C-alpha positions in Angstrom: 0.1 0.1 -0.1 1.5 3.3 -1.5 1.9 6.4 1.3 -0.8 8.3 -0.4 -3.3 5.3 -0.3 -2.5 4.8 3.6 -3.2 8.6 4.3 -6.5 8.3 2.3 -7.7 5.0 4.2 -6.5 6.9 7.4 -8.4 10.1 6.9 -11.2 8.4 5.8 -11.5 6.2 9.2 -10.8 9.5 10.9 -13.5 11.5 9.5 -16.1 8.8 10.1 -14.9 8.2 13.7 -15.1 11.9 14.1 -18.8 12.1 12.8 -19.8 9.3 14.8 -18.0 10.8 18.5 -20.1 14.4 17.5 -23.3 13.3 16.4 -23.5 10.3 19.0 -22.8 12.1 21.6 -19.4 11.5 22.6 -20.2 8.8 25.0 -21.9 12.1 27.2 -24.5 10.0 28.6 -22.3 7.5 29.8 -20.0 10.1 31.8 -23.0 11.8 32.9 -24.3 8.3 34.8 -21.0 8.0 36.2 -20.5 11.4 37.7 -24.2 11.0 39.0 -23.0 7.9 40.9 -20.0 9.7 42.2 -17.5 7.8 40.1 -14.7 10.5 40.2 -12.0 8.3 40.1 -11.9 8.3 36.3 -10.6 11.8 35.6 -7.9 11.5 38.7 -6.4 8.9 37.0 -6.4 10.5 33.4 -3.1 11.6 32.4 -1.8 15.0 32.2 -1.7 14.6 28.3 -5.2 13.9 27.7 -6.4 16.7 29.9 -4.3 18.9 27.8 -5.7 17.4 24.8 -9.0 17.9 26.0 -8.5 21.5 26.8 -7.1 22.3 23.2 -10.4 20.5 21.7 -12.3 22.8 24.0 -11.0 25.7 22.6 -10.4 25.0 19.1 -13.7 23.0 18.4 -14.2 19.5 17.0 -15.9 21.2 14.0 -12.6 22.6 12.5 -11.7 18.7 12.0 -14.1 18.7 9.1 -12.1 21.4 7.5 -8.6 19.5 8.2 -10.1 16.4 6.7 -11.6 18.4 3.8 -8.1 20.2 3.2 -6.2 16.5 3.4 -8.8 15.2 0.6 -8.4 18.1 -1.5 -4.7 17.7 -1.6 -5.1 13.9 -2.3 -7.7 14.3 -4.9 -6.2 17.4 -6.5 -9.5 19.1 -6.1 -11.2 21.8 -4.2 -14.4 20.1 -3.9 -13.2 18.2 -0.6 -12.1 21.7 1.2 -15.3 23.7 0.1 -17.4 20.6 1.8 -15.3 20.5 4.6 -15.4 24.4 5.3 -19.7 24.0 5.0 -19.6 21.3 7.7 -17.8 23.5 10.2 -21.1 25.3 10.7 -23.1 22.2 11.1 -20.9 20.8 13.4 -20.5 23.8 15.4 -24.3 24.0 15.6 -24.3 20.3 16.7 -21.8 20.9 19.7 -23.3 23.9 20.9 -26.6 22.3 21.1 -24.6 19.6 22.8 -23.4 21.8 25.3 -27.0 23.5 25.5 -27.9 20.0 26.5 -25.7 19.5 29.0 -26.2 22.9 30.9 -29.7 22.3 30.7 -29.3 18.9 32.2 -27.3 20.1 34.9 -29.8 22.8 36.0 -32.2 20.0 36.1 -30.0 18.0 38.6 -29.6 21.3 40.6 -33.0 21.8 41.2 -33.5 18.3 42.5 -30.5 18.8 44.6 -32.3 22.3 45.9 -35.5 20.5 46.9 -33.8 17.7 48.8 -31.6 20.7 50.6 -34.7 22.7 51.4 -36.5 19.7 53.1 -33.4 18.5 54.8 -32.9 22.5 56.3 -37.0 22.2 57.2 -36.6 19.5 59.0 -33.8 20.9 60.9 -36.1 23.4 62.4 -35.7 26.7 60.1 -38.4 28.8 58.9 -39.1 28.6 55.0 -37.4 31.8 54.3 -34.2 31.1 56.4 -33.9 27.7 55.3 -34.2 28.7 51.4 -30.7 30.8 51.8 -28.3 27.6 52.6 -30.5 25.4 50.4 -29.9 27.8 47.2 -26.1 28.4 48.1 -25.3 24.9 48.2 -27.3 23.7 45.1 -26.7 26.3 42.8 -29.7 25.5 40.6 -31.2 29.1 40.2 -28.3 30.5 37.8 -28.5 34.4 37.1 -31.9 34.3 39.5 -30.4 33.2 42.2 -29.8 36.7 43.7 -33.2 37.7 43.1 -34.5 34.4 44.9 -32.2 35.3 47.8 -33.3 38.7 48.1 -37.0 37.8 48.2 -36.3 35.4 50.8 -34.4 37.4 53.1 -36.4 40.5 52.8 -39.9 38.9 52.8 -40.5 39.2 49.0 -43.0 37.3 46.9 -40.5 33.9 47.0 -42.9 31.7 44.7 -43.5 34.3 41.9 -39.5 35.0 42.2 -39.2 31.1 42.0 -41.7 30.7 39.0 -39.7 33.0 36.9 -36.5 31.5 37.5 -38.6 28.2 36.2 -38.3 29.8 32.8 -34.5 29.1 32.4 -34.0 25.5 30.3 -33.9 22.6 32.8 -35.4 24.7 35.6 -39.0 23.9 35.0 -38.9 21.7 38.5 -39.1 25.1 40.0 -42.5 25.8 39.3 -43.5 22.7 41.5 -41.2 24.2 44.5 -43.1 27.4 43.8 -46.2 25.8 44.1 -45.4 23.7 47.0 -44.3 27.0 49.0 -47.6 29.2 48.2 -49.8 26.0 49.2 -47.7 25.9 52.5 -47.9 29.8 53.2 -51.6 30.0 52.1 -53.2 26.8 53.8 -50.4 26.0 56.4 -49.5 22.6 54.8 -46.2 20.7 55.6 -43.7 22.3 52.9 -40.9 19.5 53.8 -43.4 16.6 53.0 -44.5 18.5 49.6 -40.6 18.8 49.2 -40.1 15.1 49.3 -42.9 14.3 47.0 -41.4 17.0 44.4 -37.9 15.5 44.6 -39.1 11.9 43.9 -41.3 13.0 40.8 -38.2 15.2 39.7 -35.8 12.3 40.0 -37.6 9.7 38.5 -38.5 12.0 35.5 -34.8 12.9 35.5 -33.6 9.0 35.3 -36.5 8.0 33.0 -35.4 10.9 30.4 -31.5 9.6 31.0 -32.0 5.7 30.4 -34.1 7.0 27.1 -31.0 9.2 25.8 -28.8 6.3 26.6 -30.8 3.9 24.4 -31.0 6.5 21.7 -27.3 7.0 21.7 -26.3 3.7 20.5 -29.2 4.0 17.6 -27.8 7.2 17.0 -24.3 6.2 16.8 -25.3 3.4 14.7 -26.9 5.5 12.1 -24.1 7.8 11.7 -21.8 4.5 11.4 -23.9 3.2 8.8 -24.2 6.8 7.3 -20.3 6.6 7.0 -20.4 3.0 5.2 -19.4 4.8 2.0 -16.8 6.4 2.9 -15.3 2.9 4.2 -15.8 1.8 0.5 -13.7 4.9 -0.8 -11.1 3.9 1.7 -11.3 0.2 0.3 -11.3 1.4 -3.1 -8.3 3.6 -2.6 -6.3 0.3 -0.8 -7.2 -1.7 -3.8 -5.4 0.8 -6.4 -8.9 2.2 -7.9 -8.3 5.6 -7.0 -12.2 6.5 -6.4 -11.4 10.1 -5.4 -10.0 10.8 -9.3 -13.3 9.8 -10.6 -15.7 10.8 -8.4 -13.7 14.5 -8.6 -12.6 14.8 -12.2 -15.0 12.7 -14.3 -18.7 14.0 -15.0 -20.2 10.4 -13.8 -18.8 10.4 -10.8 -19.1 14.1 -10.1 -23.0 13.4 -10.8 -22.5 10.3 -8.3 -20.8 12.3 -5.9 -23.5 15.0 -5.6 -26.5 12.3 -5.8 -24.9 10.0 -2.8 -24.1 13.6 -0.8 -27.8 14.8 -0.9 -29.2 11.1 -0.4 -26.6 10.5 3.0 -27.5 14.1 4.2 -31.4 13.4 3.9 -31.2 10.0 5.3 -28.7 11.2 8.5 -31.1 14.1 9.0 -34.2 12.3 9.3 -32.9 9.6 11.1 -31.8 12.1 13.9 -34.8 14.1 13.6 -36.7 10.9 14.8 -34.5 10.4 17.6 -35.0 14.1 18.7 -38.6 13.6 18.4 -38.5 10.8 20.7 -36.2 12.8 23.0 -38.6 15.8 23.1 -41.5 13.6 23.4 -40.4 12.3 26.6 -39.8 15.3 27.9 
């Protein structure tokens, strides 16, 4: 196998692996499950160079791998088409990365709301009044985000805590604060036990979170499988290059090959978009 052919095969495999990692979630649900279980030893054992690589990847963004792969294929195929396609993939992969980051932030805020309910119930059972108990519970959980100062001010100076909690519930992932606001209002107006209501609310939010995490873990495998299947043509091109057929020349420098490349690319994109859309619909239906 020649050096150029080996580079082509390696580039194809790298592109396929990157696409599966980005669109498949990068095993984020598995890492999140370990974090919920309190397993921090994995990060403690991670080598220093691996941590530096992760930091570099976060600064540059994984989407730039698309442009790098396009440039390599453009050099190997003596055509500008792969470079243009790689550049076009940068904003798409950036959108996917930002959506994943937003989902991670939303899940983190939802976990913090569950922790807030548990901490507040514990403070109330320790004998503190609701307004007094809310102060340490909010500071310890950190589930209110930018609204934390407003909630603390309302609790400290006798403001309308339920209204402020309802406003904080508009943040993505903080929807459980509506239940906390309702429990607070019922406890103040009717004298009901706030701690008991918080226990039931925490159990409901925890069950909902676990169900959502389980669904995402199941869909993560299906998403990765869809991406891998969509990347099989890339493997075919790599095998063709390994056999000396020079598929890049056929696709990039002959009219029939250009037509096949355009039609195949459109069909691949539509198929992958449709599969991922079905999975997003399943996630949204469960939320």
